[in-house]
C-alpha positions in Angstrom: 16.4 -11.3 9.9 13.6 -14.0 11.4 10.3 -13.4 12.4 9.4 -12.3 15.7 6.2 -14.2 15.4 3.9 -16.4 12.8 0.8 -17.1 13.5 -2.4 -19.0 11.7 -4.5 -16.0 11.0 -7.6 -17.4 8.9 -9.0 -20.5 7.2 -8.2 -19.2 3.7 -5.7 -16.3 2.2 -5.2 -13.4 4.5 -6.4 -10.3 2.3 -5.8 -7.3 4.2 -4.0 -6.2 7.8 -4.2 -2.9 9.3 -3.0 -1.7 13.0 -4.8 0.3 15.7 -3.7 4.0 15.7 -2.2 3.2 19.1 -0.3 0.0 17.6 -1.8 -2.1 20.2 -4.1 -4.6 17.9 -3.4 -5.6 14.6 -6.4 -6.4 12.3 -6.7 -8.7 9.8 -9.1 -9.9 7.3 -9.3 -13.1 4.7 -11.5 -15.0 2.0 -13.2 -17.1 4.9 -15.3 -13.5 5.3 -14.3 -12.6 9.1 -12.0 -10.0 10.6 -9.8 -10.8 13.3 -8.3 -8.9 16.2 -4.9 -9.6 17.4 -3.4 -8.3 20.6 0.2 -6.6 19.9 3.2 -8.3 21.5 1.9 -11.6 22.4 -0.5 -12.0 19.1 -3.6 -13.6 20.8 -6.3 -13.7 18.9 -8.7 -11.3 20.7 -12.4 -11.4 19.0 -13.8 -11.8 15.5 -15.6 -9.3 13.8 -18.3 -11.2 11.8 -21.4 -10.4 9.1 -19.6 -9.9 5.3 -21.3 -12.8 3.6 -17.8 -13.2 1.3 -14.2 -12.2 1.4 -13.0 -9.3 3.2 -10.9 -7.5 0.7 -9.8 -4.4 2.3 -9.3 -2.8 5.7 -8.7 1.0 7.2 -9.1 2.4 10.6 -9.7 5.8 10.6 -7.4 8.2 11.9 -8.9 8.8 15.3 -8.8 5.1 15.9 -12.6 4.9 17.0 -13.8 3.6 13.4 -12.7 0.2 10.9 -14.0 0.2 7.6 -13.9 -3.0 5.7 -14.6 -3.6 2.1 -15.8 -6.9 1.2 -17.1 -9.2 -2.0 -20.3 -9.1 -0.7 -20.4 -5.7 -2.5 -20.9 -3.7 0.8 -18.6 -1.5 3.3 -18.8 -1.6 6.6 -18.0 0.9 9.3 -17.8 -1.3 12.9 -17.0 0.9 16.2 -13.3 0.0 17.3 -12.4 -2.1 18.9 -15.5 -3.1 20.3 -16.9 -4.2 17.0 -20.6 -3.1 17.1 -21.8 -2.2 13.4 -22.4 1.2 13.0 -23.2 1.4 9.3 -23.3 -1.0 6.1 -22.7 1.5 2.9 -23.3 -0.1 -0.4 -23.1 1.6 -4.2 -23.7 -0.9 -6.2 -23.4 -4.8 -6.3 -19.9 -5.5 -7.3 -16.9 -6.6 -5.3 -15.0 -3.8 -3.3 -11.4 -4.0 -3.5 -10.4 -1.3 -1.5 -11.5 1.4 1.3 -9.5 4.3 3.0 -10.2 7.2 5.2 -9.4 10.8 4.4 -6.8 12.2 6.9 -8.9 14.6 8.5 -11.4 11.3 9.5 -14.7 13.0 7.9 -14.3 10.5 4.3 -14.9 6.9 3.8 -14.1 5.9 0.2 -13.9 2.9 -1.6 -12.9 1.1 -5.2 -15.0 -1.7 -6.6 -15.5 -3.7 -9.7 -17.3 -1.7 -12.4 -15.4 0.9 -12.6 -17.1 2.6 -9.4 -15.3 4.6 -6.2 -18.0 6.0 -4.1 -17.8 8.3 -1.0 -19.4 8.4 2.0 -19.3 10.7 5.2 -18.7 8.4 8.1 -21.9 8.7 9.3 -23.2 7.0 6.4 -24.5 9.8 3.9 -23.6 9.5 0.4 -21.1 12.3 -0.9 -20.3 11.1 -4.4 -20.3 7.7 -6.7 -17.6 8.3 -8.8 -17.5 6.5 -12.3 -14.0 5.8 -13.5 -14.9 3.6 -16.2 -15.7 0.1 -17.1 -13.1 -1.3 -15.7 -12.2 -3.1 -12.5 -10.8 -0.7 -9.6 -8.1 -2.1 -7.5 -7.1 1.0 -5.5 -8.7 4.0 -4.0 -6.8 7.1 -2.3 -7.7 10.2 -0.7 -5.8 13.1 0.1 -5.0 14.3 3.9 -7.9 17.4 3.6 -10.4 14.9 1.7 -10.3 17.1 -1.3 -8.7 14.7 -4.0 -9.8 11.4 -4.6 -7.2 9.2 -6.5 -8.1 5.5 -8.5 -6.4 3.2 -9.9 -7.1 -0.1 -11.7 -7.2 -2.3 -15.1 -5.5 -0.4 -17.8 -3.1 1.1 -15.1 -3.6 4.7 -15.6 -4.4 6.5 -12.5 -7.2 9.1 -12.4 -7.4 12.2 -9.9 -11.0 13.9 -8.9 -11.5 16.7 -7.0 -14.3 16.3 -4.0 -17.2 16.7 -3.6 -17.5 18.0 -7.6 -15.8 14.6 -9.1 -14.2 16.9 -11.6 -10.8 15.2 -13.1 -8.0 16.9 -12.1 -5.6 15.2 -13.6 -4.9 11.5 -15.5 -1.6 10.3 -15.0 -0.6 7.9 -17.5 1.8 4.4 -16.8 2.8 1.7 -18.7 1.5 -0.9 -16.2 -1.4 -3.2 -17.2 -2.7 -2.5 -13.9 -1.9 -0.2 -11.1 -1.7 -1.7 -7.8 -1.5 1.2 -5.0 -1.9 4.6 -4.7 -0.9 7.0 -1.2 -0.6 10.5 -0.8 2.4 11.4 0.9 4.2 14.3 2.4 0.8 15.9 3.8 -0.5 15.6 0.1 2.3 17.2 -1.8 2.9 13.9 -3.4 1.4 10.6 -4.6 2.8 7.2 -5.2 1.7 4.8 -7.3 2.8 1.4 -7.8 2.2 -0.5 -11.7 1.8 -4.1 -10.6 5.3 -5.8 -11.8 6.6 -2.1 -13.1 7.6 1.1 -11.4 6.8 2.9 -8.1 6.4 6.4 -8.8 5.8 9.7 -7.2 4.2 12.3 -8.1 4.1 15.7 -7.7 0.5 16.8 -6.9 1.1 20.7 -7.8 2.2 19.9 -11.3 1.0 15.9 -11.6 4.7 15.3 -12.9 6.5 12.7 -11.9 9.1 14.1 -9.8 10.7 9.8 -8.9 10.5 6.7 -10.8 12.2 3.5 -9.8 11.9 0.7 -12.3 10.6 -2.3 -10.5 10.4 -4.7 -13.7 12.9 -7.4 -12.1 11.6 -7.6 -8.7 8.4 -8.6 -9.8 6.7 -6.4 -6.9 2.7 -7.0 -6.4 2.0 -4.8 -2.7 3.4 -1.9 -1.3 3.8 -0.1 1.9 4.7 2.8 3.3 6.6 3.3 6.8 4.7 6.1 9.4 7.9 8.3 9.1 7.6 8.0 5.1 11.6 7.0 5.1 10.7 3.4 4.0 8.7 1.3 1.2 7.9 -2.2 2.0 7.7 -3.9 -1.4 6.2 -7.2 -1.1 7.5 -9.5 -3.8 7.9 -13.4 -4.4 9.0 -14.9 -1.5 9.7 -12.1 0.3 9.2 -8.2 1.5 11.9 -6.0 0.9 12.3 -3.0 2.8 14.0 0.0 0.8 14.5 4.0 1.2 11.8 6.2 -0.1 14.4 9.0 -1.1 16.5 6.7 -3.2 15.4 3.1 -3.0 18.4 1.5 -1.6 18.1 -1.6 0.2 17.5 -1.5 3.9 16.6 -5.2 4.6 15.1 -8.4 2.8 12.9 -10.3 4.9 12.3 -14.0 3.4 8.7 -15.2 3.2 8.5 -19.4 2.6 5.7 -19.1 0.3 5.6 -17.0 -3.3 2.6 -15.2 -2.5 2.5 -12.0 -0.4 -0.7 -10.9 -0.1 -0.4 -8.0 2.8 1.7 -5.5 4.5 1.3 -3.2 6.9 3.6 -1.4 9.5 2.5 -0.4 12.9 1.7 3.7 12.9 4.5 3.6 15.8 6.9 2.2 13.6 8.0 -0.8 15.8 6.0 -3.9 14.0 5.8 -4.8 10.4 3.2 -7.7 9.6 3.0 -9.5 6.2 0.4 -11.6 5.6 0.8 -14.8 2.7 -1.3 -17.2 0.9 -0.3 -19.8 3.6 -2.9 -18.2 5.8 -0.2 -17.0 8.1 0.6 -13.9 9.4 4.5 -13.0 10.3 5.7 -10.3 12.7 8.9 -8.4 12.1 10.1 -6.0 15.2 11.3 -3.4 13.3 15.1 -1.7 13.9 16.4 1.6 12.9 16.7 1.4 9.2 17.3 4.6 8.1 
């Protein structure tokens, strides 16, 4: 299946993608330190948010669509009014690169993962809630449960830790065999936590028991990134030179999308399920209009 659109997005690697809550705007960020907004359908550049001093590694949009969070190697998380781009808050925990950002499903909290094993959590008005010390190893990913009561962290070492908020007490320590865990998301209204061990397994964890409910071996595919579709029916799997769409239930292959460069750096579904955006190391973003895959 050919891409619907391909466009040059940044001067260097594109590192993160996210669609606006109304699916009308795609936001990208990259190693050039900029955040760019693109109109959906015609894929024209709308505006650029500037302010970060180094690469912008992660983006998230609040559930109400009014805030954009960006995490950067300049050690800050910035909250911007969206889509206008006014800087609302600059948040900083320590002088360490921020690798991931996320909002809670109720829109009250924003959390970050960072190097040095820290996962700070703030209220969206900028007040600090809790600075989680997850260990000495770098964190790559963080996830907040829909109700904002659980925080999951992962990174080098591959193990996943789940803590209650605001106390920070450990609720579960989930062991994996991967050298690093590369992605986390709560699904099913918080009933499951999905994790990706880098080049290893996709695991669904039952949050009532913290046991594995489903495990899919991924070693032969070399998966490095993963995203869940808005209806939670599909997994988008980024691997060498391609993105695969697979059923969440049984991992049956639904589609295979070719990317003409080895490194797929980010994937995003639009909230309305109409679009899939894929960023790659060639500084380009590729867009597919999705059919009904399942």
